[in-house]
C-alpha positions, 0 to 999 in steps of 0.5 A, a space after each residue: 544269780 544271773 537275775 541279780 546281776 542284771 538288776 544290780 547292772 541295770 540299777 548301777 546305770 540308772 544311778 549313775 545316769 540319773 541325778 535325784 530329781 530325775 528319778 522322782 520324775 521318772 518313777 512312773 516309768 519304772 512303775 509302768 514297766 513293772 506292771 507290763 513286764 510283771 503281767 506279761 512274765 506271770 501270763 507266760 509262766 502260768 500258761 506253761 510258755 516260759 520258765 525262769 531258772 536260777 532265781 534266789 527269790 521268786 514271785 509266782 515263778 518270776 525272779 524278783 531281781 528280774 522284775 527289780 531290773 524291770 523297773 530300772 530299765 523302764 525308767 532309762 528307756 523314758 530317760 533317753 527317748 529321743 525327741 523325734 518321733 522316728 528316732 523314737 521308733 528305731 530307739 524302741 525297735 533297738 531296745 527290743 532287738 538288745 533284749 532279744 539278744 539278752 534272751 537269747 543269751 539266757 536261754 543259752 545258759 538255761 536260765 530262761 527256758 522257751 517251753 511253748 515260745 519262740 525268741 520272735 514272739 519275744 521281740 514282739 512282746 518286748 516292743 509292745 511292753 517299750 511301746 506301751 512304757 513310753 505311751 503311758 509315761 507321756 501321761 504322767 512324766 513332765 518332760 516334753 510333749 511329742 511321745 510316739 502317740 501324740 
């Protein structure tokens, strides 16, 4: 059930903060986020590093609603990405820290179990996934130039 709550919250925030045309423009950011989060989670589950609990529906051990939330988060991250490269880096660091705090809460509630993993590793993974999502979105999202890697 917690994964459903996270998905609903992220999608409500997404729908309240974007108009229809923005969703059509940012869908590739959600797609890249889904691919990256799905791949990293799949590897983590299959290597016995992490385990998800309390999933209503799962795909290879990964809650489907967690993956749906990843789509919304990717779109939100790219939508609110600052113009300045320095602020972009701080923004990605802040989102990574918030993600780790959510992870910590979920591990405390036993919704997410770190079997052979540490929370510091999660920060690095979140930073990598967010940075890569932003970078790949620069190729596809018609927005403005000046992403982190331009």
